C-alpha positions as CSV (number, residue, x, y, z in Angstrom):
1,M,80.1,87.5,-29.7
2,A,76.7,86.8,-28.2
3,N,76.1,83.8,-25.9
4,Q,73.0,82.0,-26.8
5,I,71.3,78.7,-25.8
6,T,68.1,77.0,-26.8
7,G,66.2,74.8,-24.5
8,R,63.0,73.8,-22.9
9,I,61.7,75.8,-19.8
10,I,61.2,73.2,-17.0
11,Q,60.7,75.7,-14.0
12,I,60.1,79.4,-13.5
13,E,60.5,80.7,-10.2
14,Q,58.8,83.8,-8.8
15,T,60.4,87.3,-8.5
16,V,62.5,87.9,-5.4
17,Q,63.7,91.1,-3.8
18,I,66.9,90.9,-2.1
19,P,67.6,93.8,0.3
20,S,70.8,95.7,0.2
21,K,73.0,95.1,3.2
22,S,74.3,98.7,2.8
23,G,70.9,100.3,3.1
24,G,70.7,101.0,-0.8
25,S,67.9,99.9,-3.0
26,S,67.0,96.2,-3.3
27,F,67.9,93.9,-6.0
28,T,65.3,92.1,-7.9
29,K,66.0,88.8,-9.8
30,R,63.9,85.8,-11.2
31,E,65.4,82.5,-11.8
32,F,64.3,79.9,-14.2
33,I,65.7,76.4,-15.3
34,L,66.2,75.6,-18.9
35,D,66.7,71.9,-20.1
36,A,69.2,72.3,-22.9
37,T,69.9,68.6,-23.4
38,T,70.8,67.8,-27.0
39,Y,69.0,65.3,-29.3
40,D,70.4,63.3,-32.1
41,P,69.0,64.9,-35.3
42,Y,68.8,61.7,-37.1
43,T,67.3,59.3,-34.4
44,G,65.6,61.9,-32.1
45,E,67.3,60.1,-29.3
46,R,67.9,62.3,-26.2
47,S,71.5,62.5,-25.1
48,E,72.5,60.5,-22.0
49,Y,74.3,63.7,-20.8
50,E,71.8,66.0,-19.2
51,N,72.3,69.8,-19.5
52,V,70.0,71.5,-17.2
53,I,70.9,75.0,-16.5
54,P,69.8,77.6,-13.8
55,L,69.4,81.1,-15.5
56,E,68.2,84.4,-14.3
57,F,66.8,87.8,-15.2
58,S,67.3,90.8,-13.1
59,G,65.6,94.3,-12.6
60,D,63.1,95.2,-15.2
61,K,63.9,92.1,-17.3
62,C,62.3,89.8,-14.7
63,A,58.8,90.5,-16.3
64,E,60.2,88.9,-19.5
65,L,59.4,85.5,-18.1
66,D,55.5,86.4,-17.6
67,R,55.0,85.5,-21.2
68,Y,56.3,82.0,-20.9
69,K,55.4,78.8,-19.0
70,N,56.8,75.4,-18.4
71,G,57.4,73.5,-21.6
72,D,57.9,76.4,-23.9
73,V,61.0,76.2,-26.2
74,V,63.1,79.3,-26.1
75,T,66.4,80.7,-27.2
76,V,68.1,82.7,-24.5
77,S,70.8,85.4,-24.9
78,F,73.0,85.8,-21.8
79,V,76.3,87.0,-20.2
80,L,78.4,85.4,-17.6
81,Q,78.8,87.6,-14.4
82,G,80.9,86.9,-11.4
83,R,82.0,88.4,-8.1
84,S,84.1,87.7,-5.0
85,W,83.8,88.7,-1.5
86,T,84.9,87.9,2.1
87,N,82.1,86.7,4.4
88,Q,81.8,87.4,8.1
89,D,84.1,84.5,8.9
90,G,86.8,85.8,6.8
91,E,86.4,83.2,4.1
92,F,87.1,84.3,0.6
93,K,84.1,83.5,-1.7
94,R,83.4,83.5,-5.3
95,M,80.1,83.4,-7.3
96,A,79.1,83.3,-11.0
97,S,75.7,83.8,-12.4
98,I,74.1,83.5,-15.9
99,R,72.3,86.8,-16.5
100,C,69.8,86.7,-19.3
101,Y,69.0,89.9,-21.3
102,K,66.7,88.4,-24.1
103,I,64.5,85.5,-24.4
104,E,62.7,84.4,-27.7
105,A,60.2,81.7,-28.3
106,R,61.1,79.0,-30.8
107,G,59.0,76.2,-32.5
108,G,57.4,73.7,-30.3
109,V,56.1,76.5,-27.7
110,S,53.9,74.9,-25.0
111,Q,54.7,71.3,-25.9
112,S,55.2,68.8,-23.0
113,L,58.7,67.4,-22.3
114,Q,57.6,63.9,-23.7
115,S,56.3,65.3,-27.1
116,V,59.6,66.4,-28.5
117,P,59.3,65.8,-32.3
118,V,61.4,62.9,-33.7
119,P,62.8,63.7,-37.1
120,Q,61.8,61.1,-39.7
121,P,64.4,60.1,-42.4
122,T,63.2,60.9,-45.8
123,Y,64.1,58.4,-48.6
124,Q,63.5,59.1,-52.3
125,Q,61.7,56.2,-53.9
126,P,63.5,54.6,-56.8
127,Q,61.9,55.4,-60.0
128,N,61.2,52.4,-62.4
129,F,62.3,53.5,-65.8
130,P,62.1,51.2,-68.7
131,P,65.3,49.5,-70.0
132,P,67.1,51.3,-72.6
133,V,66.5,50.0,-76.2
134,D,68.5,50.2,-79.3
135,A,67.3,51.4,-82.6
136,N,65.4,48.1,-83.4
137,G,63.4,48.1,-80.1
138,N,65.6,45.5,-78.4
139,A,66.8,45.8,-74.9
140,K,70.3,47.3,-74.7
141,D,72.9,45.3,-72.9
142,D,75.9,47.3,-72.2
143,L,77.5,44.6,-69.9
144,P,80.8,43.3,-71.3
145,F,80.1,39.8,-70.2
């Protein structure tokens, strides 16, 4: 099952090179922040529970973010990755990251954070039909009282 999330980009960082400690090739990554806070579909009200997520692309995928800017609404496909290690002080450490492998633009690209569209309820206007009439043209009254 694919992991996906949709939100508005609020920050895109520069690509960074992380040198290998063992003398191998360096690691390239680029982080960005996605605001995936939900909105009530009926009122358009933003949830009081903020959902701001740091995500990252690595390697060749870092260039994917060049097509986007702050405020763009995107859907991101990602995997969760983690690792553990022992640092120089002998402490056991763990780390988790959210690695993106695909990003797609959604409606609302390049809109500011304040201009999120508020869905308007649609109401059907009542139709004014003439009252039913009997064979003589008199108004029908089906009420038993």
